[in-house]
N, C-alpha and C positions, 0 to 999 in steps of 0.2 A: 528949321526943324527944332523941336524943343530940346533943351539941354539935359544933361545927365541928372541934374538936381530934380527935374520934374519926374523922371523915372524913379528916382529914389523915393520921392514923396508918394508916388503911386504904390510902390513896393511896400512902403511903411504902412500905408492905409490898409493894404491887403493883410499885412502881418498883424496889425492891431485887430482887424476884424476876426481873423481865425483864432487869435489869442483869446479874445473875449468869448468866442463860441466854445473854445476848449474848456475854459473855466466854468462856463455856464453848464456844460455837459457834466462836469465833475460834481457841481452842486446838485444838479438834477438827479444824478445817480445816487448821491448820498441821501437826499431828502425824500426821493420818490421811489426808493427801492421796494417799498411795500405796496406800491400802487402801480402795477405793471401797465395798465392801459394808459393812465395819466402820464407815466414815464415815457411810453412809446410816443404819445402825441407831442409831448414837450420836446423829445429828441428830434422828431420830424420838423417841428417848428424851428428849432435851433439850427438844424442842418440846412434847411432850405433858406433861412435867413443868411447863414454863413455863405452858402453857395451863391446866392443872388448878390449879396453885398460884395463879395470878391469879384463876381462877373461884371458888376457895374464898373468897377475899376479896370477890369480887363478890356472893356469897351474903350476906355481912354487910351489904354496901351495899344490896342489894335488901330485906333484912329490916328495915332501919332507915331508909332514905331513899327507898324506893319503886322501882318498876320503871323509871321514866323516868330516874332517876339511874343505875341499873344499865345501862340501854340506852345512855346517853351514854358511860359507861366502856367498855362492850363494843364500841361503834362505833369508838372511838379505838384500843382494843387490837387490834381486827381489822385495822385499817389498818396498825398497827405490825407485826403478825405477817405480813401479806401481803408487806410490804417486806423483812422480815428472815429469814424461814424458808427461803427459797430452795427447795431440793428437798423439804423435809420437809412433811408434811401434818398430822401429829398426829391422824389420823383413819383408823380401820381400813378403812372401805368404799372409800376411794380406791385402796387396794391391790387390793381385790377387783375394782374396775372395771378396773384395769390387767391383771389376770389374764384377765378376760372379753374384753378387746380385744387380748389377746396382746402386751401391752407389757411385761409383767414375769413372770418364772417364778413358779410357785406357791410354791416354797420361799422365795424372797426376800420375797414378799408375807406369808407366814406369819411369818417372822422379824421383819419390820417391824412387824406387828401385836403380836407378843410384846414387842418393844422399847417400843412405845407403851403397852401395858398395864403394863409394869414401871415406866415413868416416871410414869404416872398414879397408880399405887398407892403407890409409894415416896414421892412428894412430900408425902403427908399427914403424914409424920413431921416434915418441915421446917415444915409449917404448924402442927402441934401446938406446936412450940417457940416460934414467933412468938406464937401465941394465948396460950400459958401465961404469957408475960411480962405480959399484961394491961395494956399501955400505954393501951389504949382500953377504955372501959366496955362497948363492944359485943362485946368478946372474952371477957367474963366467963363462965365455965362452958362455953365452946365447945370448948376443946381436948380434953376427955375426956367431954363430954356426948353423949347420944344424938341422932342426926339423924332427921329425918322425911322421908317421901317427898314428892316434888313431883307425883306422879300423882294428879290430882283427878277423873279420869273412869275409866270401865271400861277393862280391859286392851285390848280390841279397839279402842275409840275412841282410846285413847292410842297404840296401834300405828299406826292410820290417820293420826293427827295427825303423828307422827314420820315416817311414810312419805311423806306428801304434801309436807310442808314440806321434807324432805331432797331429794326429787325436784325441787322448784321451785328450791332453792338450787343444786343441781348443774347444772340446765339453764341457769340464769342465768349461772353461772360459765363454762360452756362457750361460751355465746353471746358473752359478754364477751371470752373468750379469742380467739375468731375475729375479732370486730370491733375489739378493742383500742381503744376510745374513749379520749379524753384523760384522763378521770377514772374509768377502769374499776375501780381499786382502791376508790375511794370509793363508787362505785355498788354494787359487790359487797358491801361492808361494810354499806351502808345497807339493801340487800335482805335480807341475812342477819340483821341486827339487828331489822329490822321483823318478820320471820317469828318470831324468838325472842320478841319482845314479844307477837305474836299468839297464840303457843302457851303463853305463860308460865303462865297460870292453868289449863292443861289437863295438860301433862306437864312443865312447866319449860322446854320449848323447847331441848333439848340438841342434837339432830341430830348426835350424835357418840357412838358406843358407848363409846369409851375415856373420854371426859369424863364421861358419865353413870355409868359403872362406878366411876370414881375418886371422884366426889362423892356418889353416892347408892346404890351397891350395899350391901345389908344394912341400909338404913335402915328405921325403923319404918313400917309401913303398906303395904309392897310385898314380896311373896315373891320368891325368887330367880327362879322361873319367870316371874312377871309382869315382872320387870325385864328378863330376856332377851327376852321377846316384844316389849315396848314399845321398848326402847332399842337392842336389837341386831337382832332380826328386822325390826321395823318400819323402822328407819333403813336397814338394808342392802338391803331390798327396794326402798325408795324410791330408793336410789342406783343400783342395777342398772336399775330402770325408767327412770331419767333417761337412760340410754344410748339406749333405744328412743324416748323422747319427743324427744330431741335430733335423732334422725334423721327424725322425722316431717316431712311436707311443709310444714306451716304454719310450723314453726320454721326449716327450711332456706330457705323462701321469704322469711321475715322477714330472715334474714341476707343473702340475695342482694339484697333491696331496699335494705337499709342500706348494703351495700358499693357498689352501683351509685349510690346517692345521694352517697356520699362521693367516688366517682370523678368525678361531675359537677362537684362543687365543688372 
């Protein structure tokens, strides 16, 4: 098993990636404050690049230290991203949701998705440079080696897993947004991480088309069509379905009960 120094290197790489993204956001906010659309697209590009860059290293952690170490890092990173990303989502289906509820024009949603895909795909060049340095034994032959799919079930089952888990994630996020409990960010991160762990041995638990495309598109074991069905169609259907599930009476009744309970106390 790799030593502690290898884990330290992986942690440092993640730290450097999120530090660079943090400063890029500050510069973008300063220089693009008068250009809201450009700022939005740049923020989505940076957030998706940061997400995918960190998750490339999380693959190394999962492969060498197991899913629970991976889950710990993902949980902490999710909290960090929730605090620092502001208006960015780094996830294509959130923009599709905004179009459905008439919160965002179709062209803005399309451009936002393009910016996310660009950030997710371009970040691998940066990761290749880090891995090629081979400061850790776990990076040996990873920079230019072939990747393998995380899809361990049939395409239909995989799409259902991504669909249902994405729907659950989005419903929980919307409910937490309404109730705004004291530790909503932590609760949201815990639920999301738990669902990733639950789906890890089935699809990898991506629940984000841009992330899945950046990390796994073209990998051995999954065709382009299978990838699109599982990680794009499955996740996006789950996201849109969450809008309808959220409006269902049992969800709204739960929100009303919680709000009335808070009002009493």
